[in-house]
N, C-alpha and C positions, 0 to 999 in steps of 0.2 A: 504493500500500500504506500510505503514511503516513496517508491519509485514513481508513482503517479504524481506525487507532489513535486517531483523534480522537473516535470514538463513545463517549459516556459510559455505559459498562457497569459495573454493580456485579456482582461475583462473590461467591458464598458457597460454603462447603464445610466439610469436616472434615479436621483434621490428625491423622494417626496415626503412631506409631513415629518421633517427632521426635528427631533427633540433630543437634546443633550442634557441628561440628568447627572449631575456631578455630586459625589459624596466622598468625604474623608473616611479613612479607616486607619487604625493603629498599624504602624509599620510591622510590628511583630506578628500581626494576624495574616499578613499576605507575603511576608518576605520569603518564606519557604515555598510559596507557589510560583515564584519567579525563577526560572532556570538560569544557572550560571552559563556564561559570564555577564548576563544582563544585570544592570544595576538599578536599584529602586530609586525613583525620584521622590524627594520629599517636598511638599508644599505646605508652608506654615507648620513645619515639624511633623506632618503626617503624610501617609501615602494618599494618593488621590485616584479614584476610579471615575472615569468619564463613561457613563452608560449611554450608548447610542441607541436610539429608537427611530427606525426609519422604514418607510415603504420603498423597497427596491423594485423598480419597474424597468421593463425593456432591457433586462440583463442578458448578456450573451458573451461567449468567447469570440475573440476577434476573427477566428477562421470560420465561424458559423454564420449562415445567412439569417436575416431578420425573422424568418419563419420559426426559428428555434429560440426566440426570446422567451424569457421566463420572468416571473415576478414573485416576490414573497415579502413578508414582514420580518424585519431583522431587529433583534435586541441583543446587545452585547456589552459585557463588562470589559472595559479597556483600562488596564493599569498603566499609569504613566511611568516611563522609564527615563533614567538619566543617560542620554546619548549625546551629551554636550561635547564630548571629545571628538565626535564624528562630524559636528556641525558648527564649528567655529565658536564653541562655547554656549550654544543655544540648544536646549533639549526640544525635540520635536516628535518623539516617538512614543508608542504604546505597545503593550503586550496584551493579547486577548486572553484573559483568564477563562472566559466562557462565552459562547454565543448561543442564541436560542432561536428556534423556528417552530412553527406548528405544522410544518409539512415534513413527513417522514422521509420522502425522497430527497428533499433539500438537505436534511440532516445527514443522510448517507452520502450524498454527492459532495457536500461541503467538507465532510471529514476525510473523504478519499482524495480530494484535490487541493485542500487548503489546510492551514494550521490554525484555524479560528475556533476549533474545539466546540463543535456544535452539539447541543442537547435539544431534545424535543421538549416542548412546553405548551401549555395552554395559555394563549395570549389574547386578551380582550382589550381592544382600544375603542374608546368612546370619546369623541371630541379630543380634549386635552387631558384624558385620564387613561391610565394603563394598569391592568392587572395581569401579572405573570405568575404562573404556577408550574413548577417542575418537581415532581415527586412531592416531598414534604416541604420544599422551599418555596418562598413567595417573595415578590416585590411589587409594591403598589406605589404609583405616584400620580399626582394631579397638579396641574399648573394653570395659571391665569395668564394667557398671552397678551391680554390687553394692558397689563401692568409690567413695569420694568424690573421688578424684583429689587435686589439689594444694590444693583449698579456696581458690582465689584469688577472694576476695570482690569485689575491684575489677573483675576480668574478668567475673565473673557479673553485676554491676550494669551494666556496659557493654553486654553482649550482651542482657540482659533489657530494656533501655530502647529497643531498636530497634523502631520501629513505623511506619516510612515508607520508601519507596523512590523514588529520583530517577532521572530520565532527561533527556537533552538532545536536542532535534531542532530544526534550523534556528535555533540560538541560543536557543531557548526552553527554560527549565527546567520540567519537569513533576514533580509529586509525587503519589504514591499512598499513602493512609493504610491501615493494616491495623488492623481493629477486632477485638478479642477480649476476653472478659470476664476471662480470667485467663491467665497465662503462667508457670506454676510450674516454671521450669527448675532443675535441680539438677546439681552436678558429677558427673562419672564419670571413672574412671581410664583414660587412654589408653595403650596399650602397643604400638601400631603406627601409624605415620604415614609414608608415603612418596609422593612425587609428582615428576614432571618437568614439570608445568605451570608451576612457578615455581622458578627456580634457587636462590633465597635463602630458601625456605620453611622455617620452624621452628615446630614444634608449640607452641601456647600453652595449650590446655585444651579439654576436651569437656564438653558439658552435654546432658542428656536431659530430656524431659517424659514422665511416666508415664501421663498421661491423654489421652483424646481431647479435642481443642480445636475448638470451633466458631468460625469466623472469617469475616470479610467484607473483601473488597478493594473500596474505594470507587473511583469513577472518578478518573482523573488530572486534576489541575487545574494551571494555570500558576502559577509562583512569580514574583512581580514584582520582588523585591529579593533575588536570590540572590548578587549579587556583593559 
């Protein structure tokens, strides 16, 4: 199965209904979940998870015709990593702790071809509320997109800079770049956040993108000097 992940495939698609729910967790709770040599990034002294919630539409591999487009709802825990040594002192990367879909075929295909660690879940999205259940674990959030939230500019800049995802297999660090022409995230007011996925989770802030975003995932390539 690892051989399938070595195939250099470029994916393109559209992002709709983008919601970024961010929360802090104690570093000790997630440090062991991050494979070496990736380094945990601390924000205000804690680890930060940026949960992406998005409707992916018109997805397809670059070599496939449009008739093979597919769509699904994606929710994923993205743990921020310290990759500043690779980017001129600026960290821009995440590690996918876990991704969720309610489509079994998407779960199987995602785990065969990517390192985003898909699990099946029951996902209910109503307007600006989400309920996610996976086994005995749950996460619920609700936001008000008409209000700007805390206006935490530092957090907004941190989340807006993310444009690459890392994985580790057989001691080799791989990185996937995300290409998009724009990423106009804006703050929203969060009024519900509860989960038992992480015992130390504390809500940090929410952001939304009001526009459809065209994007491209480039093939993963090996990072030579990640340590």
